[in-house]
Steps between C-alpha positions, in 0.01 A plus 500: 500500500535794737427288810838327470666825602287546813597387848138437604456250218800295610409515869156359426641239263750371757235500775261293291756254364822412680612244242840571343497641149779531247447772245648429158781258588614272779860537616590189299396679181745788549770331710741484205477878462528572872812286535665674206482849649453471876768390750400315815670767707291781345264708709163425338175696527186318382264788426129428506556148632134411549455140616733351242731215599780644289688652795504165677627335181776761478591439863511125452727554201754686713385862465461575870529880514141571394261776605135465395264795481137557408262787566236256626539453874261206470730293282815601688343376825402175328842443349680587824316212665543266205872571445643631828859442385464770236482876553169672420409870509193706416611758245389668179735450203435863404624627837783283628633568849851372426820699463650560156694200371355257755457208258694328225191348341131591484263232368142589410290213364186657355531800732580761237204387289267535800637844592456620141132416527472804728667721239825562318623749761471235770714267289761769449505575871561133579791488257650817649487346845651174378782693335563691822531195727715304255874500549728605213506208261189352662221349293123534483319186382133561418308199367227640280225431251588831333655488156853640461385785277289621794726421791826621347357852498497483881854364517647774279874506570510866400324600821599220738839389380375140483593237247226245447485149361171322427445128546182341363357209698217291357183505706423178687269269310155436642479146370822333610676734745781566253596809304350567160613793285173486305328626814707818503780629716581678820796736501781513753675836481848522651581867555850583619559829677799676353542241225725587207426460132769233469394311812538128429219398733232763443429621149250775428178374346623160391191316384422250224258626236372151432354462848381852572180548305229752571222253429605269783340721763342840542638712781484868575650705781153554644361149511577133485305328225613156611719352770611151585425385849656183634333347804691231683349323802699177504765325297225313318300813420341524158704691238492881507204684357436842354302771668366777281427814704142618466 
């Protein structure tokens, strides 16, 4: 779905619908992973923030040093009004205006998948920029629909010096608002800059064969065949539902 990599698409989407959307997972679905690797004192960049409530959830959980960026000025203006306590900037993840080593953590929920829709080179450029702004020992946390055998090629420690661990998180169930492994998985990659082979926290390509199966989803670097979209209006909102890109 090439449109997911285009700024004009997102501008029009945010203009036509200001409701908050959570791609893939709510914060509660990945909180156990976040707390394992990220300190509350870390300088955090949320790249491609969109209108997700995840940054607010992070803030409420004690992670207060957060910078949110998105290349859509429309959504940044909306979120600046909605969450004035947080810091919002208009910026392209492929061309970051920050100094080298500015952040300890970069979180990208669905962002890498969207960027890859515009082409593999765009994805590589994003990763190069993330690597540049990360401090030594910092971590990149992309939450993705992409299978490890596809994504690990992008996180090759031979070229970046990263060590990467993969966590599989069951997709939210449509029926009862719980997780259900039969519905497939999302993947949380934890990529440590300058990680060592014997690092106790980050282990290269650690992934269980019994939960990573090619038939669970079809994903290429050029398009998203399916993505989970969670829409939350109120606390009593209906359970999350799937959106299949046209």
